[in-house]
N, C-alpha and C positions, 0 to 999 in steps of 0.2 A: 497773434503767433499763427504764421503755417498748418495745416494741419498735417503736414509731411513731417513735422520734427516730432511731436508727438510719436506717430508711427514710428519712425527711422529711432529712437530711446528705444520706445517699447521692444521692437527687433531685436535691437543690441541686448537688452534685456537675457530676452528668452533663447536668443543664440549663446549666450554666457549660461545658461540652465544646459542647454543643449551638449556647448564642449564638455562641462561638467561630466554629464550622464556616458559622452562618446567615451572619455576619458576612463570613464569606472567599466566600460563593456571593453575597452583593452584587454584588460585583465582576465576577460572571460570569451571572447571571440577574437579572430586576428585584427588585423590593419584594416583588411577588406572589408569586413563584416561589421568593422565600428562607421566604415565608411557609409556601407549599403543601409545599413538600418536608420539614416536618416530620410532617405527617399522614400526604400521598400517602403518601411512605417509608415513617413510621412504619404505617402498615397493617398490610403480611404479618408484621411483629413485634405488634401487640398479638393478629392473629390467633392468632399464633403460644403467646401466654401462655396465652390462653383454649384452647388445644387441649392445651398439655400439663396445664393445670390437669384439665381434662374428661376426655380421655382416656388422657391418660398415668397422673395419678395416681385419675381416676376419680372426680374430684367430680361432684355433681351442678352443668348450669346453671339458673338460676331462671329465673320463668317472668316474663316481662314484662309490666305495666301500663301502665294510664296516666297516671298518676303519674309512674312511671319516664321517659316517653315526652316530657311535660311540660314538667320539667326537664333532661334532657338539652337538646331545641331549645333554651330558655333561657341554659342553661351554654354551648351551646359557639354559636351567636350571640353571644353576651356578650364570649364570649372575642375571638372577631375581632372586634368592635366596638373592645373595651377597647385592641386592638394598634395599632387603625384611628387611636386620638384619642391615644393614645402617643408613635406618629409623625406625629401633625401636630403634636401639643404639642410635638414635638422640633425641629421645621420652623421655628420663630421662631426668635429670636437668643439666647434664655436658655436652654440644653441642662442647665446646672444646676438652675435655678428648676422645669423640666419635670420634672427626675429626683428631686426633693426632693419634691416633691410627690405624684408620682405612687407616690412610697415610701409613702404613707401606707394606702396600700393594705389590709395588715394590719387596720389601726386601723378601717376603713369595713368590714370582713368582720365585725369583732364586731358592729356596730349593723346591719350585714345580716342576720345570721345571726340575731340578733334578731326582727326584723322578718318574713324568711322563713319561720324555723322555729322561734321562741321559744324561741331558748337563750340563755343566761346563761354569762358564765362570772366565775368569781371575780377581788374588787380585785387579788390579788397577780397574775393573768394580764392582768390591762388595764394595770398599773401597770410590767410584763416587757416588754406591745407597744410601750408609749410610749418605753419605753427602748431596746430598738429600733431603733425609730423614729428616735429622737436620734442613735442612733448615725449609721444612714446617712444622716443629714443632713449630722453634721460631714464624714464621710468626703467626702459631695457636694460641702461646700461648700470643704473645705482648700486643694484647687489653683485655687481660683477665688479673686477679688477682691472677691464679695458674701458678705459677714458675715450674722448673722442677721438683722440690721433690715434690711439689701438684699432679706433671702428675705422679711422679714413685709410691706415695701413693694412688693415685687413679685406680692402677692396678688389683684391687681388683673390681671394682669396675661392676656395667654390662653396662656401659655407653661403658667402656672398652673393655670388655671381649664382647661383640655385635660390637664393632669398630672393634678389630683383627678377629674378627671371619668373618667380611664381610670383612678384607682385606684377608684374608687366601682364600677367595672361590670367591674374584675377581683374584685372585692371578691364581687358579685352571682354572677359564674361561679365562682368556688370553693364559696359555700354552693350553688349547685344541684348542681355535680353532687356535693356532698356528702349535698346530699336525693335524687338520684336514684340514690347506692348503698344510701342508706338505706331507701329505698323497696321493694329486693328482697329484703328478709329477709323477705318476705312470702310472697316467689314460694321459697324453702328450709324443704327438713325440719329445718334444721337452721342460724341464718346462721354465713357463711362470709365474711372482709371482702376475704380474696385475692380470689375468686371474684366477689363483689360490684365490686370495685372491677375486674377484670380488663375484666370484660362491659358495665360505664359506659364506662370508655376504650373499649374496640371501638365500641359507638354512637357517644360521641363522634367519634371519629378517623372513621370513616365519613362521618356526617354531614357534617366539615368539610372531606376529602377530597374529597366527590363535589361539594358547594358550591363551593368555590376552582377544580376544574377545570373546570366550568362557566362560572364566573366566566371564567376565562382563555381559555377555547375561545370563548367570547362576545366580550368586547374585545381580546384579545390571542395569539391563535394561536400565534403565532411565541414566545411566553413557552414553550409546551410544549416547543415544539423545545427551545430552551436549558435546560430544566430536565431532558431526555432526555439531552442530551452529557452531562452533569453528575450523572448518575449515580450516582457513587464519593462525591463527597463529600454525596451526596443520601441514601446508605445511610447513609454516618454522622449526619447530621443526623435520620434518621430512627431510626435507630437508638435514639443516645443521648436524643432528647427524646421518641420512647415507653416509655426505663426508666423519666427521670425523670417522663411524666404517671403510668405504674404506680405510684412514688414518691408520689407526690401524691395522687394516687385515694383509694390505699391511707392515710395519713395523714385523709385529710376522712371515711374510715370511721370512724375509729377515734374522733378527738376533731375539735374546732370548728375550723372554716375556717380561723378566727381566730389561733387557737394554731399550726397548720401556716407560715400567712404569717409569724408573726414567725419562725419558727424558721427560715423558707426565707429569710431574710437572712444566712444565714452563706455563703452566696454569695458576698456582699462577700468575705467571707475568704479563699474561695477565687481571688477575682483576683485579690486584693492579691498573695496566697503565689505567683503567676505572673509578678506583675508585679517582681517580688523572685529569684527564684530563677531564672526563662525570660531577662525581659528587663532583670534588674542593673537595677532604678530604685530611686530613693533615694523613701523614704515619710516623711515629715513626722511630726512630733508630735500635730497635730491627726487627722490619718489613726490613727497606733496609737490615740488616746484615743477615737477611732469606734467600729474594730475592738475596742476592752477592751469598751465599751458592748454594744457586740449580743451580746458574749460572755458578760455580765454577764446581758443580758436572756433569753438562748437559758437561762442555769444557773437561775433562775428562773424560769424556764418548765421547766422539767424537773426542781427539785430543788423549788419552792416549794409 
């Protein structure tokens, strides 16, 4: 098994914890504040990761270049924009439609990777990506009264349009991070995917933290006070978010962003596992089938 597989699965697990923490924080701080904590409180951990690799292990720091900076700016702001569009999609009546269409991110990332990086992936990988997407859609529809026909008929709805748009921009963001990390190879004596991913993460999280802090400072200074008071939860969100992002960026450095995003659908399995073990919720046959499709798609990607 290639190293990016367990790293991606671990990143999905950490992201699941981060998402739950942010959901809790939304009851304490606003949406902007809950978004900021994953970056602002994650910044010191990103610094720590790079410091350990450079000062602790002795790995060289890469020289930055204009191409790297271009990719970082595109990726960082695309991620923020995608999050905004996703929240916008959720603001409309049909949450299920928004979720299902936004989860096409992996397929859209494959197209974006071809356009921006001239990357192609095998037909077996494409098949596996679509299997995982169908699995996610089945799960999304399982607890709603909306069937596949209803999902297709809702294509023209604002929920679907903003969901698709969010998925597209998330794909641009992921591909940009891969481009940024790969561009650092020319600044190293020998390629080092861990250092490349760590520096990419640090540059990204720095830009996003500053941008969101200035946004809050200008538009809602009181949000900064609420974030400061919630620092304990913020540290948990920051740590898990930084660990998850480091895992994503390692994956993006090693293989196509589309493949990483497809394997990342395993996060849905973690969500259902916690629902069963912690909240004692019952799972329908359709949900089990959807989870099985996700597992099948991931197995094809890993062993195909």
